C-alpha positions as CSV (number, residue, x, y, z in Angstrom):
1,X,0.0,0.0,0.0
2,X,1.4,3.4,-1.1
3,X,0.9,6.4,1.2
4,X,1.4,9.8,-0.3
5,X,3.9,12.2,1.5
6,X,2.1,15.3,2.7
7,X,2.8,18.5,1.0
8,X,4.1,21.6,2.8
9,X,0.7,23.2,2.4
10,X,-1.0,20.1,4.0
11,X,1.6,20.2,6.9
12,X,0.9,23.9,7.5
13,X,-2.8,23.4,7.6
14,X,-2.4,20.5,10.0
15,X,-0.2,22.6,12.3
16,X,-2.7,25.4,12.2
17,X,-5.5,23.0,13.2
18,X,-3.4,21.8,16.2
19,X,-2.2,25.3,17.3
20,X,-3.5,26.1,20.8
21,X,-3.3,29.1,23.1
22,X,-2.5,29.0,26.7
23,X,-3.0,31.8,29.2
24,X,0.5,33.2,28.7
25,X,0.5,33.1,24.9
26,X,-3.0,34.7,24.7
27,X,-1.9,37.5,27.1
28,X,1.2,38.2,25.1
29,X,-0.6,38.2,21.8
30,X,-3.6,40.3,22.7
31,X,-2.5,42.2,25.8
32,X,-5.2,40.8,28.1
33,X,-4.9,40.5,31.8
34,X,-4.5,37.1,33.4
35,X,-8.1,36.8,34.5
36,X,-9.5,38.0,31.1
37,X,-7.3,35.4,29.3
38,X,-8.4,32.6,31.6
39,X,-12.1,33.6,31.2
40,X,-11.8,33.6,27.4
41,X,-10.0,30.2,27.3
42,X,-12.6,28.7,29.7
43,X,-15.5,30.1,27.7
44,X,-14.4,29.6,24.1
45,X,-11.7,26.9,24.3
46,X,-8.0,27.2,23.3
47,X,-8.1,26.7,19.5
48,X,-5.8,29.4,18.1
49,X,-7.6,29.6,14.8
50,X,-11.0,30.0,16.4
51,X,-9.9,32.5,19.0
52,X,-8.1,34.6,16.4
53,X,-11.3,34.7,14.3
54,X,-13.5,35.4,17.4
55,X,-11.2,38.2,18.7
56,X,-10.8,39.8,15.3
57,X,-14.6,39.8,14.8
58,X,-15.0,41.8,18.0
59,X,-12.4,44.3,16.8
60,X,-9.5,43.0,18.9
61,X,-6.3,42.8,17.0
62,X,-3.0,41.8,18.6
63,X,-1.9,45.5,18.6
64,X,-5.3,46.9,19.7
65,X,-4.8,46.9,23.4
66,X,-1.3,48.5,23.6
67,X,-2.5,51.3,21.3
68,X,-5.6,51.8,23.5
69,X,-3.5,52.0,26.6
70,X,-1.1,54.5,25.0
71,X,-3.9,56.9,24.1
72,X,-3.7,60.1,26.2
73,X,-6.9,61.0,28.0
74,X,-7.2,64.3,26.1
75,X,-7.3,62.4,22.8
76,X,-9.8,59.7,23.8
77,X,-13.2,60.7,22.4
78,X,-15.3,59.8,25.4
79,X,-12.6,60.0,28.1
80,X,-11.0,57.1,29.9
81,X,-12.2,55.8,33.2
């Protein structure tokens, strides 16, 4: 029986399917606090692909939070706090 060798594209797709977030990696990528990252992982699972889709749909990009924190209060349209 002959089994075909997987192509690079197939290997990449398989690796993406298996990619998972943990609390630390989610915090680093999206700038969440520990409790927020834990809550998201408990509620939605740890699939990297699904969480990236979910967080991008809610307008959260990996660079969103640091930019938000760096906005001076005078430039925030509705104020901060």
